[in-house]
N, C-alpha and C positions, 0 to 999 in steps of 0.2 A: 693522278694528283686530283681529279675531280672527284674521285671516291673519297679520299680522304676529306674533303671539305664536306662532302655529303654526310659522312659518317659524323662529323665535328658539329655540323647543324643538327643532325637528328639527336644527336645527344644532349644538344643545349634545349632543344624542343622538349625532349622527355624529362628533362631536369626541370624546366619550367612548370610543366604540367604535373609533375610530382610533389612540387613546392606548392603550387596551387591546392591539390587534393588535401596536403596534410592541413593546409591554412584552413580550408572549409571544415575538415574533419575537427580540428581543433575548437572553431566556432561552434559547431554543432554539439560538442561535448563539454561546452563550459558550464560553469557553477551557476545555476539558475535558483539559488537559495536566496529569499527574500533580504532585502538590505535595509537596514533603519528601520523607519515605522511602516514598512509594507508589511502586509500579512497575508497568508495565501486565502485564496476564496474558493468556494466550491468550483472545480473544473476537471476534465478528464487531461490526464497526460499521457505522453506518448508510450510508456510502458504498461499500457491499459489499466492503470490504476487510476482511481478517481480520488482527487484530493478534496477533503471535507474539514471543515472547521477553522478555527483561527487560534493560535497560542503558540508557546514556547516550547512545549512538548511536542514530539512526533513519532509516531509508529505506525507500523503496517499491520492491517486488519485485512483477514479474508474471510468468506463465506463460500462454504461448499453445500450446495441444495441437494433436494432428493435426488437429482440425476447425477450429481458430483460435479456439476459445473460450478467453478470458482469465480468470485467475484473479488476483485483485489481493491483495497481503499488505502489512502496514506492519510492518517489522522492527525489534526494538529488541534492542540487543546492545552489549557492551563489547569486543568482538573488532576487530581492525585491519583485515581485509580482508573483502571480500563473501564469498569462498568460506568462510572460517572460520565465519562466522556462519549461512550455509546449510547448510553441513555439520552444525553443532552442534544446528541445528532439524530436522535429518534431511529436507531440502528437495531435497537434491542428494546423489548420489554418483557413482561412477564408478570408473575405473582410472587408476592412475598411468601417465604414458607418457613419452617423452623430452622432450614439450615441456609437461609438467605434468598436471593432472588432466584426463581426458578424459571428459566429463560423459555419463552414460548414462541416469540417472533423475532425474527432476525431477518434485517434488509427486506422487511413486508411478507417473509415467508413464515407460515405458523407450523409448528411441530409439536404436538401435545400427546404425549405418551399415552394418556387415559383415553383419548379417541382414536388415534392412529398406530399406536404402539412405537412411534418414532420420537425423539428427543434432540436436542441442541446438546452436543459435547463441547466443551472448552478448551482449547489447546494454547499451549505456550510454545513457540519454536519447535512445533510438530509432536511435542509430548503432551498428552492428557493432563491436565492442570490439577493440581493439587489444593487449589483455593478458589473460591467463586469468583466470578468477574467482577463483582462489584468490590471484594476485599482484595484484589490484584493490583498492587502499586504498577505504575507505569514506568517501563525501563525503555530508554531509548536502545534502538538496534534490535529490540525483541520483535518478533511478529506472534499476533495473537490472532486465534480464529475460532469459527464456529462451523462444525459440521454435524450435519443431519445422520444421526445413527439409529 
């Protein structure tokens, strides 16, 4: 009879621990979206993304440097194009050319084909972009990136 009581007690304790673990998990996975007039500020988030800017539009942006190291950002903006948003945040710069902005600097890293044979390639959802960054409209859910090639 004491073994039955022990099993019931153990079952009760395990149930309480399981409920507590589920409650902690639910709190940790809660919606961290700003409410009302709150706007995101520059800060690092747990997914190793850096949040930059303020605004209603949100998109992911990654930079792959010369060594292939990726740096991830979550961009918040009210701009219409990816290029406008990234220029405003000083993430990209370059020279105006006959085909639009020739991006030479991304996240403080310079790649100049005329000097080092490398250039910044612009990608949308992992596919080489068919438009320049300054002409690419922001679409939520898309990931934009620059990679040294």
